[in-house]
PDB file of N, H, CA, C and O in Angstrom:
ATOM      1  N   MET A   1      91.137 118.829 127.954  1.00  0.00           N
ATOM      2  CA  MET A   1      91.306 117.874 126.871  1.00  0.00           C
ATOM      3  C   MET A   1      90.412 116.664 127.116  1.00  0.00           C
ATOM      4  O   MET A   1      90.224 116.229 128.252  1.00  0.00           O
ATOM      5  N   ALA A   2      89.876 116.139 126.043  1.00  0.00           N
ATOM      6  H   ALA A   2      90.029 116.493 125.120  1.00  0.00           H
ATOM      7  CA  ALA A   2      88.977 115.000 126.146  1.00  0.00           C
ATOM      8  C   ALA A   2      89.741 113.741 126.543  1.00  0.00           C
ATOM      9  O   ALA A   2      90.932 113.606 126.267  1.00  0.00           O
ATOM     10  N   ARG A   3      89.056 112.858 127.174  1.00  0.00           N
ATOM     11  H   ARG A   3      88.088 112.968 127.398  1.00  0.00           H
ATOM     12  CA  ARG A   3      89.640 111.591 127.592  1.00  0.00           C
ATOM     13  C   ARG A   3      89.857 110.717 126.354  1.00  0.00           C
ATOM     14  O   ARG A   3      88.990 110.646 125.483  1.00  0.00           O
ATOM     15  N   LEU A   4      90.998 110.062 126.278  1.00  0.00           N
ATOM     16  H   LEU A   4      91.702 110.120 126.986  1.00  0.00           H
ATOM     17  CA  LEU A   4      91.307 109.160 125.176  1.00  0.00           C
ATOM     18  C   LEU A   4      91.168 107.724 125.656  1.00  0.00           C
ATOM     19  O   LEU A   4      91.455 107.413 126.812  1.00  0.00           O
ATOM     20  N   ILE A   5      90.726 106.856 124.759  1.00  0.00           N
ATOM     21  H   ILE A   5      90.494 107.110 123.820  1.00  0.00           H
ATOM     22  CA  ILE A   5      90.588 105.437 125.078  1.00  0.00           C
ATOM     23  C   ILE A   5      91.413 104.625 124.079  1.00  0.00           C
ATOM     24  O   ILE A   5      91.655 105.085 122.964  1.00  0.00           O
ATOM     25  N   PRO A   6      91.840 103.440 124.461  1.00  0.00           N
ATOM     26  CA  PRO A   6      92.574 102.594 123.510  1.00  0.00           C
ATOM     27  C   PRO A   6      91.685 102.239 122.315  1.00  0.00           C
ATOM     28  O   PRO A   6      90.475 102.069 122.468  1.00  0.00           O
ATOM     29  N   VAL A   7      92.282 102.128 121.130  1.00  0.00           N
ATOM     30  H   VAL A   7      93.264 102.266 121.005  1.00  0.00           H
ATOM     31  CA  VAL A   7      91.481 101.841 119.942  1.00  0.00           C
ATOM     32  C   VAL A   7      90.789 100.484 120.042  1.00  0.00           C
ATOM     33  O   VAL A   7      89.737 100.292 119.433  1.00  0.00           O
ATOM     34  N   ALA A   8      91.347  99.551 120.785  1.00  0.00           N
ATOM     35  H   ALA A   8      92.202  99.708 121.280  1.00  0.00           H
ATOM     36  CA  ALA A   8      90.684  98.252 120.958  1.00  0.00           C
ATOM     37  C   ALA A   8      89.353  98.430 121.694  1.00  0.00           C
ATOM     38  O   ALA A   8      88.355  97.807 121.332  1.00  0.00           O
ATOM     39  N   GLU A   9      89.338  99.280 122.724  1.00  0.00           N
ATOM     40  H   GLU A   9      90.148  99.787 123.018  1.00  0.00           H
ATOM     41  CA  GLU A   9      88.087  99.571 123.442  1.00  0.00           C
ATOM     42  C   GLU A   9      87.106 100.287 122.534  1.00  0.00           C
ATOM     43  O   GLU A   9      85.914  99.980 122.531  1.00  0.00           O
ATOM     44  N   TRP A  10      87.610 101.246 121.757  1.00  0.00           N
ATOM     45  H   TRP A  10      88.579 101.496 121.759  1.00  0.00           H
ATOM     46  CA  TRP A  10      86.760 101.985 120.828  1.00  0.00           C
ATOM     47  C   TRP A  10      86.094 101.028 119.842  1.00  0.00           C
ATOM     48  O   TRP A  10      84.902 101.159 119.565  1.00  0.00           O
ATOM     49  N   ALA A  11      86.850 100.068 119.310  1.00  0.00           N
ATOM     50  H   ALA A  11      87.819  99.961 119.534  1.00  0.00           H
ATOM     51  CA  ALA A  11      86.308  99.111 118.348  1.00  0.00           C
ATOM     52  C   ALA A  11      85.184  98.282 118.971  1.00  0.00           C
ATOM     53  O   ALA A  11      84.176  98.009 118.320  1.00  0.00           O
ATOM     54  N   VAL A  12      85.358  97.890 120.215  1.00  0.00           N
ATOM     55  H   VAL A  12      86.177  98.112 120.744  1.00  0.00           H
ATOM     56  CA  VAL A  12      84.307  97.109 120.900  1.00  0.00           C
ATOM     57  C   VAL A  12      83.062  97.969 121.077  1.00  0.00           C
ATOM     58  O   VAL A  12      81.948  97.486 120.871  1.00  0.00           O
ATOM     59  N   GLU A  13      83.231  99.242 121.457  1.00  0.00           N
ATOM     60  H   GLU A  13      84.136  99.634 121.624  1.00  0.00           H
ATOM     61  CA  GLU A  13      82.080 100.130 121.646  1.00  0.00           C
ATOM     62  C   GLU A  13      81.337 100.384 120.339  1.00  0.00           C
ATOM     63  O   GLU A  13      80.107 100.426 120.317  1.00  0.00           O
ATOM     64  N   VAL A  14      82.080 100.552 119.256  1.00  0.00           N
ATOM     65  H   VAL A  14      83.080 100.518 119.273  1.00  0.00           H
ATOM     66  CA  VAL A  14      81.456 100.890 117.972  1.00  0.00           C
ATOM     67  C   VAL A  14      80.898  99.661 117.267  1.00  0.00           C
ATOM     68  O   VAL A  14      79.781  99.707 116.753  1.00  0.00           O
ATOM     69  N   PHE A  15      81.651  98.562 117.232  1.00  0.00           N
ATOM     70  H   PHE A  15      82.559  98.525 117.650  1.00  0.00           H
ATOM     71  CA  PHE A  15      81.265  97.402 116.433  1.00  0.00           C
ATOM     72  C   PHE A  15      80.760  96.221 117.255  1.00  0.00           C
ATOM     73  O   PHE A  15      80.243  95.256 116.692  1.00  0.00           O
ATOM     74  N   GLY A  16      80.901  96.282 118.567  1.00  0.00           N
ATOM     75  H   GLY A  16      81.321  97.066 119.025  1.00  0.00           H
ATOM     76  CA  GLY A  16      80.428  95.188 119.412  1.00  0.00           C
ATOM     77  C   GLY A  16      81.213  93.917 119.170  1.00  0.00           C
ATOM     78  O   GLY A  16      82.430  93.951 118.990  1.00  0.00           O
ATOM     79  N   GLU A  17      80.513  92.798 119.167  1.00  0.00           N
ATOM     80  H   GLU A  17      79.524  92.770 119.314  1.00  0.00           H
ATOM     81  CA  GLU A  17      81.188  91.517 119.014  1.00  0.00           C
ATOM     82  C   GLU A  17      81.734  91.294 117.610  1.00  0.00           C
ATOM     83  O   GLU A  17      82.497  90.354 117.385  1.00  0.00           O
ATOM     84  N   HIS A  18      81.351  92.149 116.662  1.00  0.00           N
ATOM     85  H   HIS A  18      80.731  92.912 116.844  1.00  0.00           H
ATOM     86  CA  HIS A  18      81.810  92.031 115.274  1.00  0.00           C
ATOM     87  C   HIS A  18      82.943  92.997 114.965  1.00  0.00           C
ATOM     88  O   HIS A  18      83.103  93.428 113.823  1.00  0.00           O
ATOM     89  N   LYS A  19      83.727  93.337 115.977  1.00  0.00           N
ATOM     90  H   LYS A  19      83.597  92.987 116.905  1.00  0.00           H
ATOM     91  CA  LYS A  19      84.819  94.292 115.794  1.00  0.00           C
ATOM     92  C   LYS A  19      85.837  93.744 114.798  1.00  0.00           C
ATOM     93  O   LYS A  19      86.048  92.534 114.721  1.00  0.00           O
ATOM     94  N   PRO A  20      86.465  94.635 114.040  1.00  0.00           N
ATOM     95  CA  PRO A  20      87.474  94.187 113.082  1.00  0.00           C
ATOM     96  C   PRO A  20      88.758  93.746 113.789  1.00  0.00           C
ATOM     97  O   PRO A  20      88.995  94.085 114.949  1.00  0.00           O
ATOM     98  N   HIS A  21      89.556  93.005 113.084  1.00  0.00           N
ATOM     99  H   HIS A  21      89.364  92.730 112.142  1.00  0.00           H
ATOM    100  CA  HIS A  21      90.838  92.527 113.615  1.00  0.00           C
ATOM    101  C   HIS A  21      91.753  93.726 113.872  1.00  0.00           C
ATOM    102  O   HIS A  21      91.617  94.770 113.235  1.00  0.00           O
ATOM    103  N   ARG A  22      92.674  93.564 114.800  1.00  0.00           N
ATOM    104  H   ARG A  22      92.785  92.716 115.317  1.00  0.00           H
ATOM    105  CA  ARG A  22      93.562  94.667 115.166  1.00  0.00           C
ATOM    106  C   ARG A  22      94.408  95.142 113.983  1.00  0.00           C
ATOM    107  O   ARG A  22      94.756  96.321 113.920  1.00  0.00           O
ATOM    108  N   HIS A  23      94.742  94.262 113.056  1.00  0.00           N
ATOM    109  H   HIS A  23      94.460  93.304 113.108  1.00  0.00           H
ATOM    110  CA  HIS A  23      95.506  94.677 111.873  1.00  0.00           C
ATOM    111  C   HIS A  23      94.647  95.570 110.975  1.00  0.00           C
ATOM    112  O   HIS A  23      95.149  96.526 110.384  1.00  0.00           O
ATOM    113  N   THR A  24      93.376  95.263 110.877  1.00  0.00           N
ATOM    114  H   THR A  24      92.968  94.486 111.357  1.00  0.00           H
ATOM    115  CA  THR A  24      92.461  96.099 110.095  1.00  0.00           C
ATOM    116  C   THR A  24      92.366  97.482 110.703  1.00  0.00           C
ATOM    117  O   THR A  24      92.392  98.479 109.983  1.00  0.00           O
ATOM    118  N   ILE A  25      92.255  97.554 112.014  1.00  0.00           N
ATOM    119  H   ILE A  25      92.234  96.744 112.599  1.00  0.00           H
ATOM    120  CA  ILE A  25      92.169  98.846 112.691  1.00  0.00           C
ATOM    121  C   ILE A  25      93.445  99.648 112.463  1.00  0.00           C
ATOM    122  O   ILE A  25      93.382 100.853 112.223  1.00  0.00           O
ATOM    123  N   ARG A  26      94.600  98.993 112.535  1.00  0.00           N
ATOM    124  H   ARG A  26      94.651  98.014 112.730  1.00  0.00           H
ATOM    125  CA  ARG A  26      95.863  99.706 112.267  1.00  0.00           C
ATOM    126  C   ARG A  26      95.913 100.222 110.836  1.00  0.00           C
ATOM    127  O   ARG A  26      96.407 101.323 110.596  1.00  0.00           O
ATOM    128  N   ASN A  27      95.407  99.442 109.880  1.00  0.00           N
ATOM    129  H   ASN A  27      95.005  98.547 110.075  1.00  0.00           H
ATOM    130  CA  ASN A  27      95.353  99.917 108.490  1.00  0.00           C
ATOM    131  C   ASN A  27      94.463 101.146 108.385  1.00  0.00           C
ATOM    132  O   ASN A  27      94.807 102.105 107.693  1.00  0.00           O
ATOM    133  N   TRP A  28      93.318 101.125 109.068  1.00  0.00           N
ATOM    134  H   TRP A  28      93.038 100.346 109.630  1.00  0.00           H
ATOM    135  CA  TRP A  28      92.420 102.276 109.057  1.00  0.00           C
ATOM    136  C   TRP A  28      93.123 103.513 109.613  1.00  0.00           C
ATOM    137  O   TRP A  28      92.975 104.612 109.079  1.00  0.00           O
ATOM    138  N   ILE A  29      93.892 103.326 110.695  1.00  0.00           N
ATOM    139  H   ILE A  29      94.012 102.434 111.130  1.00  0.00           H
ATOM    140  CA  ILE A  29      94.610 104.450 111.302  1.00  0.00           C
ATOM    141  C   ILE A  29      95.625 105.003 110.306  1.00  0.00           C
ATOM    142  O   ILE A  29      95.684 106.213 110.089  1.00  0.00           O
ATOM    143  N   ARG A  30      96.422 104.128 109.701  1.00  0.00           N
ATOM    144  H   ARG A  30      96.375 103.145 109.878  1.00  0.00           H
ATOM    145  CA  ARG A  30      97.441 104.566 108.741  1.00  0.00           C
ATOM    146  C   ARG A  30      96.831 105.283 107.539  1.00  0.00           C
ATOM    147  O   ARG A  30      97.428 106.219 107.007  1.00  0.00           O
ATOM    148  N   ASN A  31      95.659 104.854 107.115  1.00  0.00           N
ATOM    149  H   ASN A  31      95.174 104.093 107.548  1.00  0.00           H
ATOM    150  CA  ASN A  31      95.013 105.437 105.941  1.00  0.00           C
ATOM    151  C   ASN A  31      94.082 106.596 106.281  1.00  0.00           C
ATOM    152  O   ASN A  31      93.428 107.141 105.392  1.00  0.00           O
ATOM    153  N   GLY A  32      94.014 106.978 107.550  1.00  0.00           N
ATOM    154  H   GLY A  32      94.546 106.536 108.272  1.00  0.00           H
ATOM    155  CA  GLY A  32      93.199 108.121 107.955  1.00  0.00           C
ATOM    156  C   GLY A  32      91.706 107.887 107.890  1.00  0.00           C
ATOM    157  O   GLY A  32      90.947 108.821 107.629  1.00  0.00           O
ATOM    158  N   LEU A  33      91.269 106.665 108.120  1.00  0.00           N
ATOM    159  H   LEU A  33      91.885 105.906 108.332  1.00  0.00           H
ATOM    160  CA  LEU A  33      89.844 106.342 108.025  1.00  0.00           C
ATOM    161  C   LEU A  33      89.105 106.454 109.356  1.00  0.00           C
ATOM    162  O   LEU A  33      87.890 106.260 109.404  1.00  0.00           O
ATOM    163  N   ILE A  34      89.817 106.763 110.428  1.00  0.00           N
ATOM    164  H   ILE A  34      90.803 106.921 110.389  1.00  0.00           H
ATOM    165  CA  ILE A  34      89.182 107.000 111.726  1.00  0.00           C
ATOM    166  C   ILE A  34      89.369 108.472 112.035  1.00  0.00           C
ATOM    167  O   ILE A  34      90.491 108.979 112.051  1.00  0.00           O
ATOM    168  N   ARG A  35      88.249 109.160 112.283  1.00  0.00           N
ATOM    169  H   ARG A  35      87.338 108.748 112.270  1.00  0.00           H
ATOM    170  CA  ARG A  35      88.311 110.598 112.551  1.00  0.00           C
ATOM    171  C   ARG A  35      87.562 110.933 113.807  1.00  0.00           C
ATOM    172  O   ARG A  35      86.470 110.402 114.008  1.00  0.00           O
ATOM    173  N   PRO A  36      88.083 111.789 114.674  1.00  0.00           N
ATOM    174  CA  PRO A  36      89.402 112.401 114.610  1.00  0.00           C
ATOM    175  C   PRO A  36      90.485 111.343 114.717  1.00  0.00           C
ATOM    176  O   PRO A  36      90.283 110.293 115.327  1.00  0.00           O
ATOM    177  N   CYS A  37      91.632 111.624 114.125  1.00  0.00           N
ATOM    178  H   CYS A  37      91.796 112.477 113.630  1.00  0.00           H
ATOM    179  CA  CYS A  37      92.728 110.662 114.039  1.00  0.00           C
ATOM    180  C   CYS A  37      93.213 110.232 115.420  1.00  0.00           C
ATOM    181  O   CYS A  37      93.415 111.067 116.302  1.00  0.00           O
ATOM    182  N   PRO A  38      93.397 108.929 115.601  1.00  0.00           N
ATOM    183  CA  PRO A  38      93.971 108.437 116.860  1.00  0.00           C
ATOM    184  C   PRO A  38      95.408 108.916 117.033  1.00  0.00           C
ATOM    185  O   PRO A  38      96.094 109.221 116.057  1.00  0.00           O
ATOM    186  N   LYS A  39      95.848 108.978 118.265  1.00  0.00           N
ATOM    187  H   LYS A  39      95.292 108.731 119.058  1.00  0.00           H
ATOM    188  CA  LYS A  39      97.209 109.403 118.595  1.00  0.00           C
ATOM    189  C   LYS A  39      97.991 108.194 119.084  1.00  0.00           C
ATOM    190  O   LYS A  39      97.471 107.350 119.815  1.00  0.00           O
ATOM    191  N   LYS A  40      99.256 108.126 118.665  1.00  0.00           N
ATOM    192  H   LYS A  40      99.679 108.812 118.072  1.00  0.00           H
ATOM    193  CA  LYS A  40     100.116 107.046 119.131  1.00  0.00           C
ATOM    194  C   LYS A  40     100.860 107.542 120.352  1.00  0.00           C
ATOM    195  O   LYS A  40     101.592 108.530 120.287  1.00  0.00           O
ATOM    196  N   ILE A  41     100.672 106.858 121.459  1.00  0.00           N
ATOM    197  H   ILE A  41     100.077 106.056 121.512  1.00  0.00           H
ATOM    198  CA  ILE A  41     101.344 107.196 122.702  1.00  0.00           C
ATOM    199  C   ILE A  41     102.111 105.951 123.124  1.00  0.00           C
ATOM    200  O   ILE A  41     101.522 104.936 123.494  1.00  0.00           O
ATOM    201  N   GLY A  42     103.433 106.047 123.060  1.00  0.00           N
ATOM    202  H   GLY A  42     103.912 106.872 122.759  1.00  0.00           H
ATOM    203  CA  GLY A  42     104.255 104.867 123.303  1.00  0.00           C
ATOM    204  C   GLY A  42     104.075 103.895 122.154  1.00  0.00           C
ATOM    205  O   GLY A  42     104.329 104.237 120.999  1.00  0.00           O
ATOM    206  N   ARG A  43     103.637 102.683 122.467  1.00  0.00           N
ATOM    207  H   ARG A  43     103.430 102.405 123.405  1.00  0.00           H
ATOM    208  CA  ARG A  43     103.409 101.668 121.432  1.00  0.00           C
ATOM    209  C   ARG A  43     101.941 101.511 121.069  1.00  0.00           C
ATOM    210  O   ARG A  43     101.609 100.768 120.145  1.00  0.00           O
ATOM    211  N   ALA A  44     101.064 102.198 121.779  1.00  0.00           N
ATOM    212  H   ALA A  44     101.333 102.802 122.529  1.00  0.00           H
ATOM    213  CA  ALA A  44      99.628 101.995 121.597  1.00  0.00           C
ATOM    214  C   ALA A  44      98.961 103.214 120.972  1.00  0.00           C
ATOM    215  O   ALA A  44      99.447 104.339 121.096  1.00  0.00           O
ATOM    216  N   TYR A  45      97.840 102.971 120.300  1.00  0.00           N
ATOM    217  H   TYR A  45      97.446 102.058 120.199  1.00  0.00           H
ATOM    218  CA  TYR A  45      97.036 104.046 119.725  1.00  0.00           C
ATOM    219  C   TYR A  45      95.833 104.309 120.622  1.00  0.00           C
ATOM    220  O   TYR A  45      95.218 103.386 121.156  1.00  0.00           O
ATOM    221  N   PHE A  46      95.515 105.588 120.772  1.00  0.00           N
ATOM    222  H   PHE A  46      96.014 106.338 120.338  1.00  0.00           H
ATOM    223  CA  PHE A  46      94.373 106.015 121.562  1.00  0.00           C
ATOM    224  C   PHE A  46      93.539 106.970 120.726  1.00  0.00           C
ATOM    225  O   PHE A  46      94.072 107.723 119.911  1.00  0.00           O
ATOM    226  N   CYS A  47      92.215 106.937 120.933  1.00  0.00           N
ATOM    227  H   CYS A  47      91.781 106.325 121.595  1.00  0.00           H
ATOM    228  CA  CYS A  47      91.344 107.834 120.180  1.00  0.00           C
ATOM    229  C   CYS A  47      90.255 108.394 121.087  1.00  0.00           C
ATOM    230  O   CYS A  47      90.038 107.922 122.203  1.00  0.00           O
ATOM    231  N   ALA A  48      89.589 109.402 120.577  1.00  0.00           N
ATOM    232  H   ALA A  48      89.765 109.785 119.671  1.00  0.00           H
ATOM    233  CA  ALA A  48      88.478 110.001 121.301  1.00  0.00           C
ATOM    234  C   ALA A  48      87.312 109.011 121.313  1.00  0.00           C
ATOM    235  O   ALA A  48      87.123 108.274 120.344  1.00  0.00           O
ATOM    236  N   PRO A  49      86.540 108.983 122.378  1.00  0.00           N
ATOM    237  CA  PRO A  49      85.406 108.053 122.440  1.00  0.00           C
ATOM    238  C   PRO A  49      84.374 108.301 121.338  1.00  0.00           C
ATOM    239  O   PRO A  49      83.639 107.388 120.964  1.00  0.00           O
ATOM    240  N   ASN A  50      84.314 109.531 120.815  1.00  0.00           N
ATOM    241  H   ASN A  50      84.912 110.274 121.118  1.00  0.00           H
ATOM    242  CA  ASN A  50      83.336 109.842 119.766  1.00  0.00           C
ATOM    243  C   ASN A  50      83.912 109.696 118.359  1.00  0.00           C
ATOM    244  O   ASN A  50      83.288 110.145 117.398  1.00  0.00           O
ATOM    245  N   ALA A  51      85.082 109.081 118.217  1.00  0.00           N
ATOM    246  H   ALA A  51      85.589 108.717 118.998  1.00  0.00           H
ATOM    247  CA  ALA A  51      85.696 108.891 116.899  1.00  0.00           C
ATOM    248  C   ALA A  51      84.805 107.998 116.041  1.00  0.00           C
ATOM    249  O   ALA A  51      84.058 107.163 116.549  1.00  0.00           O
ATOM    250  N   GLU A  52      84.903 108.197 114.728  1.00  0.00           N
ATOM    251  H   GLU A  52      85.510 108.876 114.315  1.00  0.00           H
ATOM    252  CA  GLU A  52      84.080 107.430 113.794  1.00  0.00           C
ATOM    253  C   GLU A  52      84.926 106.879 112.663  1.00  0.00           C
ATOM    254  O   GLU A  52      85.924 107.479 112.262  1.00  0.00           O
ATOM    255  N   TYR A  53      84.510 105.722 112.152  1.00  0.00           N
ATOM    256  H   TYR A  53      83.699 105.235 112.478  1.00  0.00           H
ATOM    257  CA  TYR A  53      85.104 105.175 110.936  1.00  0.00           C
ATOM    258  C   TYR A  53      84.479 105.922 109.776  1.00  0.00           C
ATOM    259  O   TYR A  53      83.260 106.076 109.710  1.00  0.00           O
ATOM    260  N   VAL A  54      85.319 106.387 108.858  1.00  0.00           N
ATOM    261  H   VAL A  54      86.310 106.262 108.912  1.00  0.00           H
ATOM    262  CA  VAL A  54      84.833 107.145 107.710  1.00  0.00           C
ATOM    263  C   VAL A  54      85.057 106.307 106.460  1.00  0.00           C
ATOM    264  O   VAL A  54      86.195 105.985 106.117  1.00  0.00           O
ATOM    265  N   ASP A  55      83.978 105.959 105.787  1.00  0.00           N
ATOM    266  H   ASP A  55      83.054 106.221 106.066  1.00  0.00           H
ATOM    267  CA  ASP A  55      84.063 105.170 104.561  1.00  0.00           C
ATOM    268  C   ASP A  55      84.420 106.097 103.408  1.00  0.00           C
ATOM    269  O   ASP A  55      83.628 106.975 103.066  1.00  0.00           O
ATOM    270  N   PRO A  56      85.595 105.927 102.794  1.00  0.00           N
ATOM    271  CA  PRO A  56      86.000 106.842 101.724  1.00  0.00           C
ATOM    272  C   PRO A  56      85.082 106.786 100.508  1.00  0.00           C
ATOM    273  O   PRO A  56      84.944 107.780  99.795  1.00  0.00           O
ATOM    274  N   ARG A  57      84.459 105.652 100.264  1.00  0.00           N
ATOM    275  H   ARG A  57      84.571 104.845 100.843  1.00  0.00           H
ATOM    276  CA  ARG A  57      83.542 105.554  99.121  1.00  0.00           C
ATOM    277  C   ARG A  57      82.308 106.419  99.345  1.00  0.00           C
ATOM    278  O   ARG A  57      81.816 107.056  98.413  1.00  0.00           O
ATOM    279  N   ALA A  58      81.803 106.444 100.590  1.00  0.00           N
ATOM    280  H   ALA A  58      82.203 105.927 101.347  1.00  0.00           H
ATOM    281  CA  ALA A  58      80.624 107.255 100.897  1.00  0.00           C
ATOM    282  C   ALA A  58      80.945 108.737 100.752  1.00  0.00           C
ATOM    283  O   ALA A  58      80.114 109.504 100.266  1.00  0.00           O
ATOM    284  N   GLU A  59      82.143 109.149 101.169  1.00  0.00           N
ATOM    285  H   GLU A  59      82.818 108.526 101.564  1.00  0.00           H
ATOM    286  CA  GLU A  59      82.540 110.551 101.014  1.00  0.00           C
ATOM    287  C   GLU A  59      82.617 110.933  99.548  1.00  0.00           C
ATOM    288  O   GLU A  59      82.196 112.026  99.168  1.00  0.00           O
ATOM    289  N   ARG A  60      83.149 110.049  98.726  1.00  0.00           N
ATOM    290  H   ARG A  60      83.491 109.162  99.035  1.00  0.00           H
ATOM    291  CA  ARG A  60      83.268 110.331  97.291  1.00  0.00           C
ATOM    292  C   ARG A  60      81.899 110.453  96.644  1.00  0.00           C
ATOM    293  O   ARG A  60      81.686 111.331  95.808  1.00  0.00           O
ATOM    294  N   ILE A  61      80.971 109.586  97.019  1.00  0.00           N
ATOM    295  H   ILE A  61      81.144 108.873  97.698  1.00  0.00           H
ATOM    296  CA  ILE A  61      79.614 109.647  96.482  1.00  0.00           C
ATOM    297  C   ILE A  61      78.950 110.956  96.866  1.00  0.00           C
ATOM    298  O   ILE A  61      78.260 111.563  96.047  1.00  0.00           O
ATOM    299  N   GLU A  62      79.151 111.404  98.116  1.00  0.00           N
ATOM    300  H   GLU A  62      79.712 110.911  98.781  1.00  0.00           H
ATOM    301  CA  GLU A  62      78.581 112.681  98.553  1.00  0.00           C
ATOM    302  C   GLU A  62      79.138 113.834  97.742  1.00  0.00           C
ATOM    303  O   GLU A  62      78.387 114.724  97.343  1.00  0.00           O
ATOM    304  N   ARG A  63      80.459 113.836  97.484  1.00  0.00           N
ATOM    305  H   ARG A  63      81.069 113.113  97.808  1.00  0.00           H
ATOM    306  CA  ARG A  63      81.057 114.904  96.690  1.00  0.00           C
ATOM    307  C   ARG A  63      80.507 114.921  95.273  1.00  0.00           C
ATOM    308  O   ARG A  63      80.256 115.987  94.711  1.00  0.00           O
ATOM    309  N   ILE A  64      80.321 113.742  94.698  1.00  0.00           N
ATOM    310  H   ILE A  64      80.525 112.876  95.155  1.00  0.00           H
ATOM    311  CA  ILE A  64      79.779 113.654  93.339  1.00  0.00           C
ATOM    312  C   ILE A  64      78.341 114.183  93.333  1.00  0.00           C
ATOM    313  O   ILE A  64      77.944 114.898  92.414  1.00  0.00           O
ATOM    314  N   ALA A  65      77.570 113.830  94.355  1.00  0.00           N
ATOM    315  H   ALA A  65      77.892 113.249  95.102  1.00  0.00           H
ATOM    316  CA  ALA A  65      76.178 114.275  94.425  1.00  0.00           C
ATOM    317  C   ALA A  65      76.081 115.790  94.579  1.00  0.00           C
ATOM    318  O   ALA A  65      75.169 116.414  94.037  1.00  0.00           O
ATOM    319  N   ARG A  66      77.032 116.388  95.328  1.00  0.00           N
ATOM    320  H   ARG A  66      77.773 115.880  95.769  1.00  0.00           H
ATOM    321  CA  ARG A  66      77.032 117.839  95.515  1.00  0.00           C
ATOM    322  C   ARG A  66      77.572 118.559  94.288  1.00  0.00           C
ATOM    323  O   ARG A  66      77.355 119.760  94.124  1.00  0.00           O
ATOM    324  N   GLY A  67      78.272 117.835  93.430  1.00  0.00           N
ATOM    325  H   GLY A  67      78.448 116.860  93.563  1.00  0.00           H
ATOM    326  CA  GLY A  67      78.826 118.436  92.237  1.00  0.00           C
ATOM    327  C   GLY A  67      80.156 119.139  92.452  1.00  0.00           C
ATOM    328  O   GLY A  67      80.523 120.036  91.692  1.00  0.00           O
ATOM    329  N   SER A  68      80.883 118.726  93.497  1.00  0.00           N
ATOM    330  H   SER A  68      80.585 117.997  94.114  1.00  0.00           H
ATOM    331  CA  SER A  68      82.194 119.354  93.731  1.00  0.00           C
ATOM    332  C   SER A  68      83.317 118.395  93.471  1.00  0.00           C
ATOM    333  O   SER A  68      84.484 118.757  93.618  1.00  0.00           O
TER     334      SER A  68
END
C-alpha cells in the first residue's frame, strides 16, 4: 500500500506558500474534488502524495468538447 501523508502536507507540496485554508481543503474533501479521495483516520485526513485537485468546471468543459 502506498504511503499516506496528512492533507496539510499535501497542500504545502502542491500549492506551496499559497496553500488554501484548512476549511477550504475540508470542503474539497467533502465534495470529492481531491482524487484519489483522502481517507479519514481518527480525526485527521490523509491522502496519497500523488493526489490532485480536480476542477469540476474543467471536467465539464472536457465532456462538452468530447460530445458526451
